[in-house]
Structure formats: C-alpha cells, structure tokens
N, C-alpha and C positions, 0 to 999 in steps of 0.2 A: 504494500500500500504506500502510495506517495504522500508526501506532506505538502499542504497548501497553506501559505501564509497570506492572510487577507488584511492588510493594513487598514485601520479605521481612520477615515479622514476627520473624525471628530477631534483628533489630536493635531490635525494639520493647520496650516495658516489659512483661515477662511478668506483672507484678503486676496489670495492668489491661488484659488482652488484648482483651476485647470493646470496651472504650472506645477503645483504640488503633486497632482495625480500623475502628470507626465514624468516628474522626477522619480517618484517611487516606483512607477512602472518600469522605467529605464534601469532602476536599481535591482530589478528582478522580481517584482511582485506582479503576478498576472491577474490577481483579484484585487478589487478595491471594495472595501466594506463601507456601506453608506448607512449611517445611523439616523433614521427618520423618527423624530420625537415630536409629540403634539402638545406637551405641557399638560396633558390630562391623564393619559395612562401612565406616563412618567413625569417627574417634575420639571424636566428640562424641555427646551424648545429649540429645534435645529432648523431644518429646511424642508421644502416640499418639492413636488415634481417640476415646478417652473424653474427653480434653482438647479435641480439636477439636469434638466434639459440644456442648461447653459454651460455645463461642464464639458470640456472637450474630452472625448473618450478615445484613448489610443487604440489603434487597430490591434485586435487580439486580446484586449483587456475585458475582463468580466466585471460588470457592475452588479454587486451583491447588495440588494436593498433590504434592510432590516427595518420593518415597519413596527415601531413601538407606538401605536396609535389606536384609539377606539374606533369602532366601525370601519375596519380596514377594507371591507368589501366596497366601500364608496370610492376608494382611491386606487384600486388595482390597475385599471385601464390607463389611468393618468401616469402611473409610474412605469408601466410597460412602454407607453408612447415616449416617455422621457429617456428611455435607454436602459432600463433594468433588465438584466439577463436571468436573474433568479430573485424571487421575492420570498422573504420570510415573514410570516405573520405569527402573532402570539396566540396560543390556545386560550389564554385568559381573556381575550378581547372579543370573542364571538360565541354565539350560542349554536352556530351551525358550521363547525370546523370542516367537515367533509365538503359541504357545499362551497366554502371559501377556497379550499384547496383545488377543487375542480374548476372554480372560476379562474384561478391563477393559471392552471394548465391549459385552459381553453384559450388563453391569450397567447399561447405559444412560448411561454417561458417556464423555467423550472420552479417547483414549489417546495418550500421548506416551512417547518413549524418550529417555533421557539418556545421554550419553557423557562419561566423564572425559577430562581433557586428553590422556592418552596412548593412548586407545582410537581405533583407526582408523575411518573412516567406512564401510569395506566391511562391517562387521558388520550394517549396515542394508540391504544390497543386495537382500534378498528380502522386505523388509516395508515398503518406502516407501509402497506403495499402501494399507496398513492404518493408517497413522499420521495423527493429527490435528495433531501438532506434534512437533518434534525439539528437544531441549535440548542445547546444547553447554556443558559446564562450562569456564569460563575461569580457574578456580583449582582446586586439588586440594580436593575437598569435605571439609567437617568443621567449618570455622570461618568466621565472617563477618569482614569487614574486610580480606581478603587483597588483594594486588595482582594486577591482570590479567596473565595470561601472554601475552606479545606474539605468540607463534606461533599463537595461536588466531584472530587476524585472518585468516590464510591459510586456516585450517580452515573458517571461516565462508564465505569466498569459494568454497572448493572445494565445500562443501555446497550453496551457492546455485546453482552451475553444475550440479551433479548433479541437483538438483530440476528445474531448467530443462530439462535434457536428457531427463528422464523425464516431462515435462509435468505435474509436480506443483506446485501452488501452496499450500503449507502454511507456517505460521509457523515461523521459526527463533527459538528462545528462547535467550538467552545469560545465564548466571548466574555471577557472581563478578567483583568488581572493576569493576562498572559504575558510573561516576561522570561528572562533568562533563568530565573530562579524556579519558575513553575512549569515551563513548557515541557521539560523532559518527563516529568511525572504525568502530565496531562496526556501526552502521546502514549506513554506506557500503559495508561488506563484504557486507551482505545480510540482517542480522537485523532483525526487526520487533517482537519481544517481549522486553523487557528487565527482568530481575530486578535490583532494586537495594535495598540495605538501609541501610547507614550513610549513603549519599548522600541518603536521604530522612529517616530518623529522626535519625541523628547526635546533635547536641546539641539538636535541636528537640523540642518536646513538645505543640504546639498545632496545631489544624487550619490556622490561618493560616501557620504556619511550614512545615508539611508541603506546603501548596499552593505556597508560594514555591519550595521545593526541587523539587517535581514540575514546575513550570512552567519552571524553569531547565534541568532535564534534558531536557524536551520540546523546548525551543528548540534545544539542541545536537543532539538527535536529528533534528529537521527539517532542520538544516544537513547532516546526514549523508545524508538523502534527496536533497537537492539534489546533493551530491557523487556519489551513486550514479547519478543520472539523467544527469549529465555524462559519466560513463564509458560508460553504455549508449548 
C-alpha cells in the first residue's frame, strides 16, 4: 500500500493560495486537502466553492474537499463544479448518509465519509461498499495545529480490521495532529492517506522547504509501513 500525503491549505498563506498550492504540488504533494468550514458544524469559518473555483489547480493535482458543514447535500454540485475530485462529508451532518453518498457519486467524483473522534465506526456499517475513502478525525474539527488524540490509534486499527473482514481495500485518511512524531504510528495502525498542515507549511514558505518537510514525513510514514508488515 502506498502512502499519500495531503497537505491542508488551512495552514497555508491565504493571501496567495494559488501560489501556495503550486509550490506544495511542485514539492511532491499530488493531493491538496481543502478544509471547508461553515462556522456552524465547527466553530471556524474558511471558504466556499466560489473561492475554490478561483484557485489554480495544477495538472494532475487532486482537490480533496472536506466539507465540515451542515446540510452538505445543498453544496455538493457547487463544489464539484469548482474543481473537487473527491468530497468528504461528515456522518454527523445528515440524516440520510447513503443518499448523500450516492449524490456525490452521481456527480462523477469520489465519495468519502468522515467521523469525528467521538463518533463510533458502526454508523458506516451499511455503506462500506459505497465509499471510496473513510476519514477519521484525530482532533475535534475546527482549528489547525491541534494535538493528536491518542485513542484514535485504536480506532484506526479497528477500522483497518473491519475493512479487512469485509474484503474492502479503500484508503483510511487521518486528519489532525499528523506530524513527524505521530505519523509512523498512524500508518502502522493502518492509515495510508495523511492530512497534514502545520507539519508541512509551519514556518516554511518555499517549494524547497515544503519538499524537505514532505520528505521527512514520508520517511517516518514508510517506517510505519515496515512496523505494520511486522505485525501482519
């Protein structure tokens, strides 16, 4: 299984977003994680589809839109039109999760469901077959730079086992507190798609600095793959 690093532009310079996306893409990140927050489901407020459409998207780049919003079904088409390649919605924000997942897929993009730290895995029991990815939040959503909640290691392991038992091989994405100190254990637990913000952007501002940060994270992640294979 390969590792995907998806830098979150929540930690980037919003004053030159297209340039930041281009720099981190050139540094080696083929995915860009877009944190969409409405100030209702989560306390923070970021940007919507109009802003996303204005971002220049490098050829071959995946725009990974994470909708932390209430009534997400009202916004799916707008985010697809704005350039999203995969849309993640929160199970906690809808009464009709299966219908929402089908709405996303009907738009021709990949569908993912996110769970906040306190949401149990069993809310996904009847839709595993419909998902292209599952996102586990490892912090309480709303702000960047938070510390990883240690109980989520066990949740990743549990989800990895559930997917194995169901014969499903889809990526587990982890978002929140992913850095050089946590990424090895996260990958060892079963995750393969890692959202990381401040660990990439931090005090850095150039393609060279972003590349160095990504490579350092990837090295730790690859050690996690070795650890996972030893357990298996």
